[in-house]
Short mmCIF file of the C-alpha atoms (twelve columns), coordinates in Angstrom:
data_MODEL
# 
_entry.id   MODEL 
# 
loop_
_atom_site.group_PDB 
_atom_site.id 
_atom_site.type_symbol 
_atom_site.label_atom_id 
_atom_site.label_alt_id 
_atom_site.label_comp_id 
_atom_site.label_asym_id 
_atom_site.label_seq_id 
_atom_site.Cartn_x 
_atom_site.Cartn_y 
_atom_site.Cartn_z 
_atom_site.pdbx_PDB_model_num 
ATOM 1   C CA . MET A 1   -11.714 -7.601  -19.270 1 
ATOM 2   C CA . GLY A 2   -14.614 -6.409  -16.988 1 
ATOM 3   C CA . ARG A 3   -14.247 -4.898  -13.736 1 
ATOM 4   C CA . ILE A 4   -10.850 -4.896  -12.356 1 
ATOM 5   C CA . ARG A 5   -10.361 -7.075  -9.134  1 
ATOM 6   C CA . VAL A 6   -8.255  -5.522  -6.479  1 
ATOM 7   C CA . GLY A 7   -7.397  -7.164  -3.300  1 
ATOM 8   C CA . VAL A 8   -7.503  -5.629  0.306   1 
ATOM 9   C CA . LEU A 9   -5.634  -7.489  2.882   1 
ATOM 10  C CA . ALA A 10  -8.239  -8.371  5.441   1 
ATOM 11  C CA . LEU A 11  -6.341  -10.153 8.197   1 
ATOM 12  C CA . GLN A 12  -6.557  -6.854  10.520  1 
ATOM 13  C CA . GLY A 13  -6.928  -3.355  10.240  1 
ATOM 14  C CA . ASP A 14  -9.193  -0.963  8.203   1 
ATOM 15  C CA . CYS A 15  -9.836  -2.955  5.071   1 
ATOM 16  C CA . GLU A 16  -13.295 -1.951  4.470   1 
ATOM 17  C CA . ALA A 17  -12.535 1.740   3.939   1 
ATOM 18  C CA . HIS A 18  -10.157 0.894   1.211   1 
ATOM 19  C CA . ALA A 19  -12.730 -1.391  -0.279  1 
ATOM 20  C CA . SER A 20  -15.381 1.400   -0.101  1 
ATOM 21  C CA . VAL A 21  -13.063 3.676   -2.207  1 
ATOM 22  C CA . LEU A 22  -12.496 0.919   -4.717  1 
ATOM 23  C CA . VAL A 23  -16.232 0.357   -5.267  1 
ATOM 24  C CA . ARG A 24  -16.584 4.133   -5.715  1 
ATOM 25  C CA . LEU A 25  -13.903 3.981   -8.650  1 
ATOM 26  C CA . GLY A 26  -15.635 0.936   -10.439 1 
ATOM 27  C CA . ALA A 27  -13.215 -1.737  -9.186  1 
ATOM 28  C CA . GLU A 28  -14.210 -4.895  -7.492  1 
ATOM 29  C CA . PRO A 29  -12.659 -5.333  -4.019  1 
ATOM 30  C CA . VAL A 30  -11.555 -8.396  -2.887  1 
ATOM 31  C CA . LEU A 31  -11.077 -9.179  0.860   1 
ATOM 32  C CA . VAL A 32  -7.660  -11.394 1.125   1 
ATOM 33  C CA . ARG A 33  -7.365  -13.686 3.794   1 
ATOM 34  C CA . ASP A 34  -5.282  -16.560 2.164   1 
ATOM 35  C CA . PRO A 35  -3.041  -17.183 -0.672  1 
ATOM 36  C CA . GLU A 36  -6.148  -18.729 -2.845  1 
ATOM 37  C CA . GLU A 37  -7.845  -15.183 -2.879  1 
ATOM 38  C CA . LEU A 38  -4.903  -13.521 -3.640  1 
ATOM 39  C CA . ALA A 39  -4.121  -15.449 -6.960  1 
ATOM 40  C CA . ASP A 40  -7.435  -13.934 -8.609  1 
ATOM 41  C CA . VAL A 41  -6.669  -10.230 -8.233  1 
ATOM 42  C CA . MET A 42  -4.452  -7.791  -10.297 1 
ATOM 43  C CA . GLY A 43  -3.296  -5.715  -7.271  1 
ATOM 44  C CA . LEU A 44  -3.099  -5.768  -3.462  1 
ATOM 45  C CA . ILE A 45  -3.742  -2.863  -0.837  1 
ATOM 46  C CA . LEU A 46  -2.243  -3.410  2.652   1 
ATOM 47  C CA . PRO A 47  -4.285  -1.375  4.936   1 
ATOM 48  C CA . GLY A 48  -3.462  0.445   8.198   1 
ATOM 49  C CA . GLY A 49  -3.921  -1.359  11.415  1 
ATOM 50  C CA . GLU A 50  -1.119  -3.066  13.955  1 
ATOM 51  C CA . SER A 51  1.745   -4.041  11.693  1 
ATOM 52  C CA . THR A 52  3.183   -6.349  14.186  1 
ATOM 53  C CA . THR A 53  -0.021  -8.266  14.384  1 
ATOM 54  C CA . ILE A 54  -0.606  -8.214  10.567  1 
ATOM 55  C CA . GLY A 55  2.925   -9.454  10.004  1 
ATOM 56  C CA . LYS A 56  2.584   -12.428 12.059  1 
ATOM 57  C CA . LEU A 57  -0.746  -13.385 10.716  1 
ATOM 58  C CA . LEU A 58  0.914   -13.216 7.148   1 
ATOM 59  C CA . LEU A 59  3.296   -15.844 8.463   1 
ATOM 60  C CA . ARG A 60  0.477   -17.892 9.909   1 
ATOM 61  C CA . VAL A 61  -1.774  -18.088 6.607   1 
ATOM 62  C CA . GLY A 62  1.142   -18.332 4.369   1 
ATOM 63  C CA . LEU A 63  0.391   -14.927 2.459   1 
ATOM 64  C CA . ASP A 64  3.623   -13.546 3.287   1 
ATOM 65  C CA . GLU A 65  5.550   -15.731 0.272   1 
ATOM 66  C CA . ALA A 66  2.499   -15.584 -1.849  1 
ATOM 67  C CA . ILE A 67  2.443   -11.654 -1.749  1 
ATOM 68  C CA . ARG A 68  6.009   -11.703 -2.344  1 
ATOM 69  C CA . GLU A 69  5.855   -14.032 -5.504  1 
ATOM 70  C CA . ARG A 70  3.030   -12.025 -6.950  1 
ATOM 71  C CA . ALA A 71  4.910   -8.842  -6.667  1 
ATOM 72  C CA . GLN A 72  7.769   -10.308 -7.928  1 
ATOM 73  C CA . GLN A 73  5.719   -11.082 -11.159 1 
ATOM 74  C CA . GLY A 74  4.979   -7.529  -11.260 1 
ATOM 75  C CA . MET A 75  1.492   -7.142  -9.434  1 
ATOM 76  C CA . PRO A 76  0.949   -3.672  -7.921  1 
ATOM 77  C CA . VAL A 77  0.934   -3.253  -4.204  1 
ATOM 78  C CA . TYR A 78  0.058   -0.233  -2.233  1 
ATOM 79  C CA . GLY A 79  0.562   0.151   1.566   1 
ATOM 80  C CA . THR A 80  -1.102  2.687   3.929   1 
ATOM 81  C CA . CYS A 81  0.459   3.414   7.305   1 
ATOM 82  C CA . ALA A 82  0.931   -0.043  8.696   1 
ATOM 83  C CA . GLY A 83  1.126   -1.317  5.355   1 
ATOM 84  C CA . MET A 84  4.172   0.982   4.543   1 
ATOM 85  C CA . ILE A 85  5.895   -0.660  7.533   1 
ATOM 86  C CA . LEU A 86  5.178   -4.088  6.050   1 
ATOM 87  C CA . MET A 87  6.561   -3.205  2.541   1 
ATOM 88  C CA . ALA A 88  9.692   -1.710  4.226   1 
ATOM 89  C CA . LYS A 89  12.906  -3.701  3.955   1 
ATOM 90  C CA . ARG A 90  14.061  -1.886  7.215   1 
ATOM 91  C CA . ILE A 91  12.315  -1.017  10.338  1 
ATOM 92  C CA . LYS A 92  14.202  1.349   12.714  1 
ATOM 93  C CA . GLY A 93  14.657  -0.681  16.082  1 
ATOM 94  C CA . SER A 94  12.531  -3.616  15.160  1 
ATOM 95  C CA . GLU A 95  12.821  -7.266  13.755  1 
ATOM 96  C CA . GLN A 96  9.171   -7.808  13.488  1 
ATOM 97  C CA . PRO A 97  7.854   -9.863  10.477  1 
ATOM 98  C CA . ARG A 98  7.547   -7.877  7.201   1 
ATOM 99  C CA . LEU A 99  7.331   -8.488  3.423   1 
ATOM 100 C CA . GLY A 100 10.292  -6.431  2.746   1 
ATOM 101 C CA . LEU A 101 9.173   -5.184  -0.823  1 
ATOM 102 C CA . MET A 102 10.634  -1.785  -0.839  1 
ATOM 103 C CA . ASP A 103 13.980  -0.713  -0.552  1 
ATOM 104 C CA . ILE A 104 13.114  1.845   2.150   1 
ATOM 105 C CA . THR A 105 13.831  2.185   5.907   1 
ATOM 106 C CA . VAL A 106 10.917  3.386   8.074   1 
ATOM 107 C CA . ALA A 107 10.546  4.631   11.836  1 
ATOM 108 C CA . ARG A 108 7.310   3.112   13.319  1 
ATOM 109 C CA . ASN A 109 4.969   5.532   15.278  1 
ATOM 110 C CA . ALA A 110 7.328   8.443   14.138  1 
ATOM 111 C CA . PHE A 111 4.671   11.177  14.764  1 
ATOM 112 C CA . GLY A 112 3.751   10.157  18.310  1 
ATOM 113 C CA . ARG A 113 0.787   8.122   19.791  1 
ATOM 114 C CA . GLN A 114 -2.872  7.867   18.866  1 
ATOM 115 C CA . ILE A 115 -3.557  11.142  20.584  1 
ATOM 116 C CA . ASP A 116 -1.220  13.001  18.479  1 
ATOM 117 C CA . SER A 117 -2.853  11.754  15.234  1 
ATOM 118 C CA . PHE A 118 -3.379  14.925  12.778  1 
ATOM 119 C CA . GLU A 119 -4.476  16.131  9.230   1 
ATOM 120 C CA . ALA A 120 -2.487  18.358  6.991   1 
ATOM 121 C CA . ASP A 121 -2.378  19.296  3.064   1 
ATOM 122 C CA . ILE A 122 0.647   17.519  1.615   1 
ATOM 123 C CA . PRO A 123 2.111   18.633  -1.482  1 
ATOM 124 C CA . ALA A 124 2.445   15.790  -3.963  1 
ATOM 125 C CA . PRO A 125 2.925   16.613  -7.606  1 
ATOM 126 C CA . ALA A 126 2.848   13.043  -8.938  1 
ATOM 127 C CA . PHE A 127 -0.860  13.240  -8.028  1 
ATOM 128 C CA . GLY A 128 -1.740  16.605  -9.393  1 
ATOM 129 C CA . GLU A 129 -1.367  20.446  -8.623  1 
ATOM 130 C CA . GLN A 130 -3.621  20.266  -5.313  1 
ATOM 131 C CA . PRO A 131 -2.325  18.883  -2.170  1 
ATOM 132 C CA . VAL A 132 -3.395  15.844  -0.939  1 
ATOM 133 C CA . ARG A 133 -5.089  15.414  2.148   1 
ATOM 134 C CA . GLY A 134 -3.252  13.387  4.712   1 
ATOM 135 C CA . VAL A 135 -4.719  11.829  7.714   1 
ATOM 136 C CA . PHE A 136 -1.896  10.686  9.857   1 
ATOM 137 C CA . ILE A 137 -2.836  7.943   12.763  1 
ATOM 138 C CA . ARG A 138 0.249   6.663   14.789  1 
ATOM 139 C CA . ALA A 139 1.924   6.998   11.290  1 
ATOM 140 C CA . PRO A 140 5.444   5.874   10.415  1 
ATOM 141 C CA . TYR A 141 7.724   7.812   7.759   1 
ATOM 142 C CA . VAL A 142 10.717  6.953   5.561   1 
ATOM 143 C CA . THR A 143 14.244  7.721   6.891   1 
ATOM 144 C CA . GLU A 144 16.127  6.590   4.154   1 
ATOM 145 C CA . VAL A 145 15.154  5.498   0.259   1 
ATOM 146 C CA . GLY A 146 17.272  3.467   -1.958  1 
ATOM 147 C CA . ASP A 147 18.400  4.610   -5.390  1 
ATOM 148 C CA . SER A 148 15.254  3.117   -7.194  1 
ATOM 149 C CA . VAL A 149 12.712  4.708   -4.834  1 
ATOM 150 C CA . GLU A 150 10.802  7.724   -5.850  1 
ATOM 151 C CA . VAL A 151 9.741   10.340  -2.968  1 
ATOM 152 C CA . LEU A 152 6.282   11.331  -3.947  1 
ATOM 153 C CA . ALA A 153 5.481   13.508  -0.997  1 
ATOM 154 C CA . ARG A 154 6.959   15.084  2.243   1 
ATOM 155 C CA . TYR A 155 5.596   16.329  5.262   1 
ATOM 156 C CA . GLY A 156 7.905   19.090  6.327   1 
ATOM 157 C CA . ASP A 157 11.393  17.616  6.113   1 
ATOM 158 C CA . VAL A 158 10.230  13.858  6.258   1 
ATOM 159 C CA . ILE A 159 9.194   11.381  3.539   1 
ATOM 160 C CA . VAL A 160 5.569   10.237  3.671   1 
ATOM 161 C CA . ALA A 161 4.728   8.931   0.207   1 
ATOM 162 C CA . VAL A 162 7.116   6.549   -1.895  1 
ATOM 163 C CA . ARG A 163 6.964   4.438   -5.133  1 
ATOM 164 C CA . GLU A 164 9.256   1.791   -6.421  1 
ATOM 165 C CA . ARG A 165 8.349   0.348   -9.774  1 
ATOM 166 C CA . GLN A 166 4.744   -1.009  -9.259  1 
ATOM 167 C CA . LEU A 167 5.002   -0.790  -5.427  1 
ATOM 168 C CA . MET A 168 3.796   2.378   -3.585  1 
ATOM 169 C CA . ALA A 169 3.254   3.261   -0.201  1 
ATOM 170 C CA . THR A 170 1.932   6.155   2.043   1 
ATOM 171 C CA . ALA A 171 2.361   7.193   5.705   1 
ATOM 172 C CA . PHE A 172 -1.079  8.652   5.792   1 
ATOM 173 C CA . HIS A 173 -4.626  7.416   4.964   1 
ATOM 174 C CA . PRO A 174 -6.160  8.700   1.833   1 
ATOM 175 C CA . GLU A 175 -9.176  6.236   2.108   1 
ATOM 176 C CA . LEU A 176 -10.098 8.304   5.056   1 
ATOM 177 C CA . THR A 177 -10.922 11.311  2.962   1 
ATOM 178 C CA . ASP A 178 -12.797 12.064  -0.386  1 
ATOM 179 C CA . ASP A 179 -9.782  12.491  -2.245  1 
ATOM 180 C CA . THR A 180 -9.388  9.560   -4.592  1 
ATOM 181 C CA . ARG A 181 -6.331  10.542  -6.811  1 
ATOM 182 C CA . ILE A 182 -3.889  8.160   -5.055  1 
ATOM 183 C CA . HIS A 183 -6.334  5.116   -5.280  1 
ATOM 184 C CA . GLU A 184 -7.108  6.145   -8.870  1 
ATOM 185 C CA . ALA A 185 -3.139  5.809   -9.785  1 
ATOM 186 C CA . PHE A 186 -2.956  2.614   -8.000  1 
ATOM 187 C CA . LEU A 187 -5.718  1.511   -10.101 1 
ATOM 188 C CA . THR A 188 -4.219  2.460   -13.215 1 
ATOM 189 C CA . ALA A 189 -1.324  0.212   -12.291 1 
ATOM 190 C CA . CYS A 190 -3.578  -2.743  -11.668 1 
ATOM 191 C CA . THR A 191 -5.418  -2.304  -14.981 1 
ATOM 192 C CA . ASN A 192 -2.074  -2.237  -16.721 1 
ATOM 193 C CA . PHE A 193 -0.935  -5.256  -14.958 1 
ATOM 194 C CA . GLY A 194 -4.167  -7.085  -15.824 1 
ATOM 195 C CA . LEU A 195 -3.636  -6.004  -19.380 1 
ATOM 196 C CA . GLU A 196 -0.420  -7.331  -19.565 1 
ATOM 197 C CA . LEU A 197 -1.307  -10.732 -18.257 1 
ATOM 198 C CA . ASN A 198 -3.994  -11.195 -20.717 1 
ATOM 199 C CA . SER A 199 -1.669  -10.368 -23.404 1 
ATOM 200 C CA . THR A 200 0.765   -13.054 -22.186 1 
ATOM 201 C CA . ASN A 201 -1.954  -15.630 -21.620 1 
ATOM 202 C CA . ARG A 202 -3.105  -15.094 -25.076 1 
ATOM 203 C CA . GLU A 203 0.365   -15.690 -26.748 1 
ATOM 204 C CA . PRO A 204 0.621   -19.065 -28.432 1 
# 
């Protein structure tokens, strides 16, 4: 199948950091700015940034419906920070544009302002025995999850990483650390999706 092509939404935010991690892991990053670029990838990362701005731009270029359609077809999607907000069905105190892919409720800027950014070791057994390093920058957190949502990590009493089928979201930024385990797990999901698509396309 060759190198797996994985999209990074590039409308606004830290897309280059995610692209660099994908290159390190042997994948081919594709900076996605329109539905045509989305059509050729086996997964999509929604980076951090300004969630309200990204949501409006998604609507403007028609990527909102395109992403929902691909996700319904089984394409893995991973959101970090603002990406988590965009993936949530419910955002506390906000009606901003969103993709609404995951059955979660999030609180925006839940840890405070930019000046309150911090790093911490986060226990996340789904990714191994060693904690993951969480970089929190004006980060959200999850306040409620639906029955189909798996909690992957908590910081204290609050939920900061979740998974629902092939969808995953973290409140923190693993792309800003040297720990690639979360991206590796996402790439595995993307590879499996690509293999499924190839198998379906080969059927008579």
